[in-house]
ROLOLUM-56238 format. One record per residue (C-alpha): residue number from 1; y, x, z; residue in one letter. Coordinates in nm, 4 decimals. Layout:
{pos=NUM	north=Y	east=X	up=Z	code=A}
...
***
This chain:
{pos=1	north=-0.1544	east=0.2188	up=-3.7073	code=M}
{pos=2	north=-0.4275	east=0.0972	up=-3.4635	code=S}
{pos=3	north=-0.3671	east=-0.2493	up=-3.3534	code=A}
{pos=4	north=-0.3579	east=-0.1300	up=-2.9926	code=E}
{pos=5	north=-0.1130	east=-0.0168	up=-3.0757	code=T}
{pos=6	north=0.1116	east=-0.2445	up=-3.2295	code=S}
{pos=7	north=0.1265	east=-0.5626	up=-2.9617	code=K}
{pos=8	north=0.3229	east=-0.5781	up=-2.7271	code=P}
{pos=9	north=0.3358	east=-0.4981	up=-2.3914	code=K}
{pos=10	north=0.3294	east=-0.8049	up=-2.1473	code=K}
{pos=11	north=0.5643	east=-0.7249	up=-1.8598	code=K}
{pos=12	north=0.4049	east=-0.7930	up=-1.4240	code=I}
{pos=13	north=0.6157	east=-1.1199	up=-1.3433	code=A}
{pos=14	north=0.8575	east=-1.0768	up=-1.0006	code=F}
{pos=15	north=0.5168	east=-1.2708	up=-0.8099	code=F}
{pos=16	north=0.2889	east=-1.0525	up=-0.9418	code=E}
{pos=17	north=0.4704	east=-0.7485	up=-0.9523	code=K}
{pos=18	north=0.4815	east=-0.8092	up=-0.4995	code=Y}
{pos=19	north=0.1921	east=-1.0168	up=-0.4318	code=L}
{pos=20	north=0.1034	east=-0.7288	up=-0.1893	code=S}
{pos=21	north=0.4332	east=-0.8230	up=-0.0105	code=L}
{pos=22	north=0.3811	east=-1.2127	up=-0.0339	code=W}
{pos=23	north=0.0145	east=-1.1695	up=0.1517	code=V}
{pos=24	north=0.1518	east=-0.9917	up=0.4123	code=A}
{pos=25	north=0.4473	east=-1.2172	up=0.4861	code=L}
{pos=26	north=0.1975	east=-1.4991	up=0.4657	code=C}
{pos=27	north=-0.0111	east=-1.2974	up=0.7578	code=I}
{pos=28	north=0.2485	east=-1.2057	up=0.9740	code=V}
{pos=29	north=0.5039	east=-1.6129	up=0.9011	code=G}
{pos=30	north=0.1305	east=-1.7202	up=1.0594	code=G}
{pos=31	north=0.1090	east=-1.4550	up=1.2914	code=I}
{pos=32	north=0.3947	east=-1.5457	up=1.3834	code=G}
{pos=33	north=0.3963	east=-1.8978	up=1.3720	code=L}
{pos=34	north=0.0913	east=-1.8614	up=1.6529	code=S}
{pos=35	north=0.2790	east=-1.7726	up=1.9386	code=Y}
{pos=36	north=0.5093	east=-1.9488	up=1.8315	code=I}
{pos=37	north=0.3926	east=-2.2953	up=1.8023	code=A}
{pos=38	north=0.0552	east=-2.2494	up=2.0601	code=K}
{pos=39	north=-0.0223	east=-2.5529	up=2.1331	code=D}
{pos=40	north=0.0336	east=-2.7270	up=1.7800	code=A}
{pos=41	north=-0.2137	east=-2.4209	up=1.6557	code=M}
{pos=42	north=-0.4540	east=-2.5138	up=1.9787	code=E}
{pos=43	north=-0.5073	east=-2.8576	up=1.8104	code=Y}
{pos=44	north=-0.4870	east=-2.8222	up=1.4491	code=L}
{pos=45	north=-0.7779	east=-2.6001	up=1.4881	code=G}
{pos=46	north=-0.9951	east=-2.8808	up=1.6810	code=T}
{pos=47	north=-0.9725	east=-3.0825	up=1.3575	code=L}
{pos=48	north=-1.3295	east=-3.0933	up=1.2799	code=E}
{pos=49	north=-1.5361	east=-3.2040	up=1.0380	code=I}
{pos=50	north=-1.9395	east=-3.1678	up=1.0276	code=A}
{pos=51	north=-1.7771	east=-2.8132	up=1.1245	code=K}
{pos=52	north=-1.5272	east=-2.7666	up=0.8890	code=V}
{pos=53	north=-1.1580	east=-2.7520	up=0.9947	code=N}
{pos=54	north=-1.0032	east=-2.9802	up=0.8052	code=V}
{pos=55	north=-0.6186	east=-2.8629	up=0.7359	code=P}
{pos=56	north=-0.7837	east=-2.5671	up=0.6435	code=I}
{pos=57	north=-1.0025	east=-2.8054	up=0.3824	code=A}
{pos=58	north=-0.7137	east=-2.9571	up=0.3467	code=I}
{pos=59	north=-0.4832	east=-2.6259	up=0.1868	code=L}
{pos=60	north=-0.7768	east=-2.4490	up=0.0328	code=I}
{pos=61	north=-0.7660	east=-2.7865	up=-0.1319	code=W}
{pos=62	north=-0.4167	east=-2.7818	up=-0.2323	code=M}
{pos=63	north=-0.4272	east=-2.4401	up=-0.4194	code=M}
{pos=64	north=-0.7784	east=-2.4394	up=-0.5759	code=I}
{pos=65	north=-0.6164	east=-2.8053	up=-0.6985	code=Y}
{pos=66	north=-0.3545	east=-2.7339	up=-0.9952	code=P}
{pos=67	north=-0.6485	east=-2.4022	up=-1.1412	code=M}
{pos=68	north=-0.8541	east=-2.6980	up=-1.1809	code=M}
{pos=69	north=-0.6387	east=-2.9546	up=-1.3892	code=L}
{pos=70	north=-0.5439	east=-2.5334	up=-1.5487	code=Q}
{pos=71	north=-0.1982	east=-2.6427	up=-1.5329	code=I}
{pos=72	north=0.0598	east=-2.3489	up=-1.6521	code=D}
{pos=73	north=0.3380	east=-2.3275	up=-1.4383	code=F}
{pos=74	north=0.5540	east=-2.1091	up=-1.6998	code=S}
{pos=75	north=0.5512	east=-2.4219	up=-1.9664	code=S}
{pos=76	north=0.7520	east=-2.6320	up=-1.6321	code=L}
{pos=77	north=1.0813	east=-2.4311	up=-1.7348	code=K}
{pos=78	north=1.1046	east=-2.5928	up=-1.9796	code=K}
{pos=79	north=1.0423	east=-2.9070	up=-1.9100	code=I}
{pos=80	north=1.2518	east=-2.9067	up=-1.6046	code=W}
{pos=81	north=1.5748	east=-2.8914	up=-1.8532	code=Q}
{pos=82	north=1.5261	east=-3.2132	up=-1.8969	code=V}
{pos=83	north=1.7552	east=-3.4011	up=-1.7449	code=N}
{pos=84	north=1.5261	east=-3.6908	up=-1.6223	code=T}
{pos=85	north=1.3156	east=-3.4982	up=-1.4077	code=L}
{pos=86	north=1.5286	east=-3.3491	up=-1.1593	code=R}
{pos=87	north=1.5091	east=-3.7669	up=-1.0479	code=E}
{pos=88	north=1.2572	east=-3.7422	up=-0.7077	code=P}
{pos=89	north=1.1887	east=-4.0420	up=-0.8174	code=S}
{pos=90	north=1.0471	east=-3.9463	up=-1.1443	code=Y}
{pos=91	north=0.8172	east=-3.7058	up=-0.9960	code=W}
{pos=92	north=0.7178	east=-3.9393	up=-0.7198	code=G}
{pos=93	north=0.6474	east=-4.2963	up=-0.9406	code=Q}
{pos=94	north=0.4642	east=-4.0644	up=-1.2867	code=H}
{pos=95	north=0.4774	east=-3.7186	up=-1.1997	code=L}
{pos=96	north=0.2354	east=-3.7430	up=-0.8922	code=A}
{pos=97	north=0.0492	east=-4.0794	up=-0.9385	code=P}
{pos=98	north=-0.1147	east=-3.8440	up=-1.2397	code=L}
{pos=99	north=-0.1666	east=-3.5819	up=-1.1084	code=W}
{pos=100	north=-0.3564	east=-3.6403	up=-0.8492	code=F}
{pos=101	north=-0.5716	east=-3.9188	up=-1.0540	code=L}
{pos=102	north=-0.6879	east=-3.6384	up=-1.3750	code=Y}
{pos=103	north=-0.8262	east=-3.4190	up=-1.1194	code=G}
{pos=104	north=-1.0395	east=-3.6987	up=-1.0432	code=L}
{pos=105	north=-1.2034	east=-3.7463	up=-1.3702	code=T}
***
């Protein structure tokens, strides 16, 4: 028996399994939003600093930042079981500032 056959197969998580669907839904949603709120979208397109679109830069930063911190989102399920974490004030007063400051170091 080889080492490869003894390893249990890892199942694909729900989000990863339907990733193409999520991307397609986001594209359709973005196009739909641009038709519904055309004036707001045009205004957001004018917000630039040094030829960099600020809303796009913020969204990319929000996408990359958790990877920089190497957050294991699967472990958040275990943490959520503690009653303290269900209080909104805990997140705002403790975790959010620490998460932000850790990324600056």
